[in-house]
C-alpha positions in Angstrom: -3.5 -1.8 -20.2 -1.1 -4.1 -18.4 -0.9 -5.1 -14.8 1.7 -3.2 -12.7 2.9 -3.7 -9.2 -0.7 -3.2 -7.9 -3.2 -4.2 -10.6 -4.1 -1.8 -13.4 -4.4 1.9 -13.0 -5.1 4.9 -15.2 -7.3 8.0 -15.5 -10.9 6.9 -15.1 -13.0 7.0 -18.2 -9.9 7.8 -20.3 -7.4 5.0 -19.7 -9.6 2.9 -17.4 -13.0 2.8 -19.1 -16.2 1.0 -18.3 -15.7 -1.0 -21.5 -12.3 -2.1 -20.2 -13.7 -3.0 -16.8 -16.5 -5.0 -18.5 -13.9 -7.0 -20.5 -11.7 -7.5 -17.5 -14.6 -8.9 -15.6 -15.3 -11.3 -18.5 -11.6 -12.3 -18.6 -11.3 -12.8 -14.9 -14.6 -14.7 -14.7 -13.6 -16.9 -17.6 -10.3 -17.7 -16.0 -12.1 -18.6 -12.7 -14.6 -20.8 -14.6 -11.7 -22.6 -16.3 -9.7 -23.1 -13.1 -12.5 -23.8 -10.6 -15.4 -24.9 -12.7 -18.9 -24.7 -11.4 -20.2 -21.3 -10.4 -17.5 -19.2 -8.8 -18.3 -16.4 -6.3 -16.5 -13.1 -6.4 -16.5 -10.2 -3.8 -16.1 -6.6 -5.0 -15.3 -3.4 -3.0 -14.3 0.1 -3.9 -12.9 3.3 -2.5 -14.7 6.7 -2.5 -13.8 8.0 -6.0 -16.7 9.3 -8.2 -15.7 6.8 -10.9 -15.9 3.8 -8.5 -19.6 2.9 -8.8 -19.4 3.2 -12.6 -16.3 0.9 -12.9 -17.5 -1.5 -10.2 -20.9 -1.9 -12.1 -19.0 -2.7 -15.3 -16.7 -5.1 -13.7 -19.6 -6.9 -12.0 -21.5 -7.1 -15.3 -18.5 -8.7 -16.9 -18.3 -11.4 -14.2 -22.1 -11.9 -14.3 -22.1 -12.3 -18.1 -19.8 -15.3 -18.0 -21.7 -17.0 -15.2 -19.9 -15.8 -12.0 -21.9 -14.7 -9.0 -20.9 -11.3 -7.5 -21.3 -9.9 -4.0 -20.6 -6.1 -3.6 -19.7 -4.8 -0.2 -19.6 -1.1 -1.4 -17.1 1.3 0.0 -14.5 -0.5 2.1 -10.8 -0.5 2.7 -8.8 -2.8 0.4 -7.8 -5.1 3.4 -11.5 -5.7 4.1 -11.9 -7.4 0.7 -8.7 -9.4 1.4 -10.1 -10.5 4.8 -13.5 -11.4 3.5 -12.1 -13.3 0.6 -10.1 -15.7 2.8 -12.8 -16.1 5.5 -16.1 -16.3 3.5 -15.4 -18.7 0.8 -14.9 -16.3 -2.2 -13.0 -17.5 -5.2 -11.7 -14.0 -6.0 -11.8 -10.5 -4.5 -11.8 -7.4 -6.7 -11.0 -3.9 -5.5 -11.8 -0.8 -7.6 -9.3 1.7 -6.2 -6.2 3.7 -7.2 -5.0 3.7 -3.5 -2.9 6.8 -2.9 -3.3 8.3 -6.5 -5.3 11.5 -7.1 -9.0 11.4 -7.5 -9.2 11.4 -11.4 -7.3 8.1 -11.4 -8.8 4.7 -10.6 -7.6 1.1 -10.7 -8.7 -2.5 -10.4 -6.8 -5.2 -8.5 -7.5 -8.7 -7.5 -6.9 -11.0 -4.5 -7.2 -14.7 -4.4 -9.2 -17.0 -2.0 -6.3 -16.8 0.5 -6.4 -13.0 0.6 -3.1 -12.7 -1.2 -2.7 -10.5 -4.3 -3.1 -12.7 -7.3 0.0 -14.2 -8.9 1.7 -12.7 -12.0 0.7 -16.0 -13.7 -3.0 -15.2 -13.1 -2.5 -11.6 -14.4 -0.8 -12.9 -17.5 -3.8 -15.2 -18.1 -6.1 -12.2 -17.8 -4.0 -10.2 -20.3 -4.1 -13.1 -22.7 -7.9 -13.4 -22.5 -8.3 -9.7 -22.8 -6.2 -9.7 -26.0 -8.1 -12.7 -27.4 -11.5 -11.0 -26.6 -13.4 -14.3 -26.8 -15.6 -15.4 -23.9 -18.4 -17.9 -23.5 -21.4 -15.9 -22.4 -23.9 -17.4 -19.9 -27.6 -17.4 -20.8 -30.8 -18.0 -18.9 -30.3 -19.3 -15.3 -26.5 -19.5 -15.8 -26.1 -15.8 -15.8 -24.3 -14.7 -12.6 -26.2 -13.1 -9.8 -25.3 -9.7 -8.2 -26.0 -9.1 -4.6 -25.2 -6.2 -2.2 -24.0 -7.1 1.3 -22.4 -4.1 2.8 -22.9 -5.4 6.3 -20.2 -8.0 5.7 -17.7 -5.2 6.5 -18.9 -5.6 10.1 -17.1 -9.0 10.2 -13.8 -7.3 9.3 -14.3 -4.6 12.0 -15.0 -7.3 14.6 -11.9 -9.1 13.6 -9.5 -6.1 13.8 -10.9 -5.0 17.2 -9.6 -8.3 18.7 -6.1 -7.0 18.2 -6.5 -4.6 21.2 -8.4 -6.8 23.8 -7.7 -4.2 26.5 -9.0 -1.3 24.4 -7.4 2.1 23.9 -9.0 4.1 26.8 -6.8 7.0 27.8 -5.3 7.6 24.3 -6.1 10.8 22.4 -5.7 10.0 18.7 -5.8 12.3 15.7 -7.1 10.7 12.5 -6.7 11.8 8.9 -9.0 9.5 6.8 -7.9 10.9 3.4 -11.6 11.2 2.5 -11.2 7.6 1.5 -12.4 4.1 2.2 -11.6 4.3 6.0 -13.6 7.5 6.5 -16.4 5.8 8.4 -14.9 2.5 9.5 -11.6 3.6 11.2 -13.2 6.3 13.5 -16.0 3.9 14.5 -13.5 1.2 15.4 -11.3 3.6 17.5 -14.4 4.9 19.3 -15.6 1.4 20.2 -12.1 0.7 21.6 -12.4 3.7 23.9 -10.0 6.1 22.3 -10.6 9.8 22.4 -10.4 10.8 18.7 -10.1 13.9 16.6 -11.0 13.3 12.9 -10.4 15.3 9.8 -10.9 14.5 6.1 -13.6 11.9 6.7 -16.2 13.5 4.4 -15.7 12.0 0.9 -17.5 13.7 -2.0 -16.0 11.6 -4.8 -13.3 14.0 -5.8 -11.5 14.9 -2.6 -9.9 11.6 -1.9 -6.1 12.1 -1.1 -6.5 15.8 -1.9 -4.0 17.5 0.3 -4.6 14.9 3.0 -3.9 11.3 4.0 -0.8 9.2 4.0 0.7 10.9 0.9 0.4 14.3 2.6 1.9 13.6 6.1 2.1 17.3 6.9 -1.6 17.3 7.5 -1.7 14.7 10.2 1.5 16.2 11.7 -0.2 19.6 12.1 -3.5 18.1 13.3 -1.7 16.0 16.0 0.0 19.1 17.4 -3.0 21.4 17.2 -5.3 18.9 18.8 -2.8 18.1 21.5 -3.3 14.4 20.7 -0.9 11.7 22.0 -0.3 10.6 18.5 -1.9 10.7 15.0 -2.6 8.4 12.1 -3.2 9.1 8.4 -4.5 6.5 6.0 -4.3 6.6 2.3 -7.3 6.4 -0.1 -8.0 2.6 0.2 -6.5 2.3 3.8 -4.0 -0.3 3.0 -1.3 1.9 4.5 -0.9 4.1 7.5 1.7 6.6 8.6 1.9 8.3 12.0 2.8 11.5 13.8 4.0 11.8 17.4 2.7 14.6 19.7 5.4 16.9 18.5 4.3 16.6 14.9 7.2 14.4 13.8 6.6 11.8 11.2 6.7 8.1 12.1 7.0 6.3 8.8 6.9 2.6 8.0 10.5 2.0 9.0 10.0 3.5 12.4 6.7 1.7 13.0 8.4 -1.7 12.2 11.2 -0.8 14.5 9.0 0.1 17.4 6.9 -3.0 17.0 9.8 -5.4 16.4 11.8 -4.2 19.4 8.8 -4.4 21.7 8.1 -8.0 20.6 11.8 -8.8 21.1 11.7 -7.5 24.6 8.8 -9.8 25.3 10.8 -12.7 23.8 8.2 -13.1 21.0 10.2 -12.0 17.9 10.9 -15.4 16.5 12.7 -15.5 14.1 14.6 -12.3 15.0 14.1 -10.7 11.6 11.9 -8.2 9.7 11.2 -7.9 5.9 11.5 -4.5 4.3 11.8 -3.2 0.7 14.9 -1.9 -0.9 13.7 1.6 0.0 14.2 1.1 3.7 16.9 3.3 5.2 20.3 1.8 5.9 20.5 3.7 9.2 17.4 1.8 10.2 18.9 -1.5 9.1 22.1 -0.9 11.2 20.0 0.1 14.2 18.1 -3.2 14.0 21.4 -5.2 13.6 22.8 -3.7 16.8 19.9 -5.4 18.6 20.3 -8.7 16.8 17.4 -8.2 14.3 18.1 -9.0 10.7 16.5 -7.1 7.8 15.5 -9.0 4.7 15.1 -6.8 1.6 12.6 -7.2 -1.3 11.7 -5.2 -4.4 9.2 -2.4 -3.9 5.6 -3.6 -3.4 3.9 -5.2 -0.5 3.2 -8.3 -2.5 6.9 -9.0 -2.5 7.1 -8.3 1.2 4.3 -10.7 1.8 5.9 -13.4 -0.2 9.2 -13.1 1.6 7.4 -13.1 5.0 5.9 -16.4 4.0 9.3 -17.8 3.0 11.1 -16.7 6.2 8.4 -16.9 8.8 9.2 -13.3 10.0 6.4 -11.6 12.0 6.4 -8.2 10.3 7.4 -6.5 7.1 6.6 -3.5 5.1 7.7 -0.3 3.4 8.5 3.3 4.5 5.3 4.4 2.8 3.3 2.7 5.5 2.4 -0.5 3.8 2.9 -2.9 6.7 2.2 -6.6 6.6 1.7 -8.6 9.8 1.1 -12.2 8.7 -0.7 -13.1 11.9 -3.6 -10.8 10.8 -3.4 -11.2 7.0 -1.1 -11.4 3.9 -1.5 -7.9 2.6 -0.9 -4.3 3.8 -3.6 -3.1 6.2 -3.6 0.4 7.5 -6.2 -0.2 10.3 -4.3 -3.3 11.5 -1.1 -1.4 11.4 -2.5 1.5 13.5 -4.1 -0.8 16.1 -0.8 -2.8 16.5 1.2 0.4 17.1 -1.5 1.8 19.4 -1.4 -1.4 21.4 2.3 -1.1 21.9 2.1 2.5 23.0 -0.8 1.6 25.3 1.0 -1.3 26.9 4.7 -0.3 27.0 4.5 2.8 29.2 6.3 5.0 26.6 4.9 7.8 24.5 5.4 7.7 20.7 7.8 10.6 20.8 10.1 8.7 23.2 11.0 6.3 20.3 11.9 9.0 17.7 15.6 9.4 18.7 16.2 5.6 18.9 18.0 5.7 15.5 19.3 8.3 13.1 18.4 7.6 9.4 21.0 8.1 6.7 20.4 11.1 4.4 18.2 9.7 1.7 16.4 11.4 -1.2 14.5 10.5 -4.3 14.1 12.4 -7.6 11.1 11.5 -9.6 11.8 12.2 -13.3 9.6 12.1 -16.4 10.9 10.3 -19.5 9.3 9.4 -22.8 9.5 5.7 -22.0 10.0 4.6 -18.4 11.7 1.3 -19.6 13.7 2.4 -22.6 16.5 4.0 -20.5 17.7 0.5 -19.6 19.1 0.2 -23.1 21.4 3.2 -22.6 25.0 2.3 -22.1 25.8 5.8 -20.8 23.1 5.7 -18.2 24.1 2.2 -17.1 27.7 3.3 -16.8 26.7 6.3 -14.7 24.7 4.1 -12.3 27.7 1.8 -11.9 30.1 4.7 -11.4 28.0 6.3 -8.6 27.4 3.0 -7.0 31.1 2.3 -6.9 31.9 5.8 -5.6 29.6 5.4 -2.6 30.7 1.8 -1.9 29.7 0.8 1.7 28.9 4.4 2.5 25.7 4.6 0.4 23.3 3.1 -2.1 21.9 3.9 -5.5 18.5 2.6 -6.6 17.0 3.4 -10.1 13.7 1.9 -11.1 10.6 2.5 -13.1 7.6 3.5 -11.1 5.0 0.7 -10.9 2.1 3.1 -10.6 3.0 6.3 -12.5 4.7 7.2 -15.8 8.1 8.1 -14.4 11.5 6.8 -13.2 12.6 7.1 -9.6 16.2 7.9 -8.7 17.0 7.1 -5.0 20.3 7.7 -3.3 21.2 7.5 0.3 24.6 8.1 1.8 26.3 8.8 5.2 26.4 12.5 4.2 23.9 14.7 2.5 26.6 16.1 0.2 27.6 12.7 -1.1 23.9 11.9 -1.6 23.2 15.0 -3.6 26.3 14.8 -5.8 25.3 11.3 -6.8 21.7 12.3 -7.6 22.9 15.3 -9.7 25.2 13.1 -11.7 22.5 10.4 -12.3 20.0 13.0 -13.4 22.4 14.6 -15.8 22.9 11.3 -17.5 19.1 10.7 -17.8 18.6 14.3 -19.0 21.2 13.9 -21.7 20.5 10.4 -22.9 16.8 9.9 -22.1 15.3 13.4 -22.4 14.4 13.4 -18.7 12.8 16.3 -16.8 12.3 16.7 -13.1 8.8 15.9 -11.7 9.6 16.2 -8.0 12.4 16.0 -5.5 11.7 14.4 -2.1 14.0 14.3 0.9 13.2 10.9 2.4 15.5 11.2 5.5 12.6 12.0 7.7 9.8 11.4 5.2 8.1 8.7 3.2 9.5 6.3 0.6 7.3 5.1 -2.3 
């Protein structure tokens, strides 16, 4: 297995086996020993998948076998591991999670001592050590120690609660916890902050994570928000590194809209310095032009919150993220954090005197859609002259009135075709032409079609 945009992922016990996790722990531990010397300390957390304890135990055993001490914090959101890594002196953080993927999948990803996702150079070193398969095993007192410290998660909770010093009393909030890592933590935090909450999908059983719920199924929180007569709703994904929202009318507030609400509020306060935001290539052009009218520049990155985070560091911008709800606010940390995102949005709503639905008509997105297609090899199509020519043709035809984005998925075995245009007809014609080229020259078949105009990007 190789590292993708967010660590390694696959079907648990098939692609991602205990043997692989053991060897990955050995490789990561050996790399740490080579870089830091001494006796490194690693923190591990996981989401609620049934395969999590199995894979975490194997990963921990790998670290321990090469002389690395391990602290497990159990089931916690991915951002909790990032926070604890950078505040408690850990040399590396490991998360056993497949985020928004279905329950049979699982994954392993790492963050460094600064809380950032590890570099591609570090991942290549791990791949090289995995391929070599040679590790110096510790013996006797040099074997790494394994400890369980689940109460460390309380430090993260105390940290995020400082985001809303005046609390959230008076807000009725619907919560969809995706039967994932935020199932206990997020409701507890919101209750302590004084919110009146209605919670669904907070009873994980190991196999129901993301199943018809959470950030990848926004219709669930949209319906819950309306039915419960909540002021607004929030849905997390399986590892709670993203959050999406619903207004009281059941309309989706995706990552673009959240960034827009937050950035405009900060600008009104004179605090948006520099006057820019960072978004991925998936963010809607209608949103970009809306920001530009208010003097806010959009910087674009490849898909993936690690690229957003890197660009935020380079530009000094105060917020960045993706349509999918991966939002990074550097003041609070270098990675996407669903609970932080939710609290920042709730704080704006609580303090600005407007309801969330009041923001919905602030801008009109361009018609945008994505076709996810299955191909035999998600990279081989790049060698096709015919496909390349069709991409160029459709890009030229749209000109300044639209965009074409074709890319291999970083988390699933498919290619994603995204087109947006000023009109739905132009968008759909370009998508049909692109798919025909992939069908003819790469043996493609349709997996799904998603209208992103008022929905989520990947």
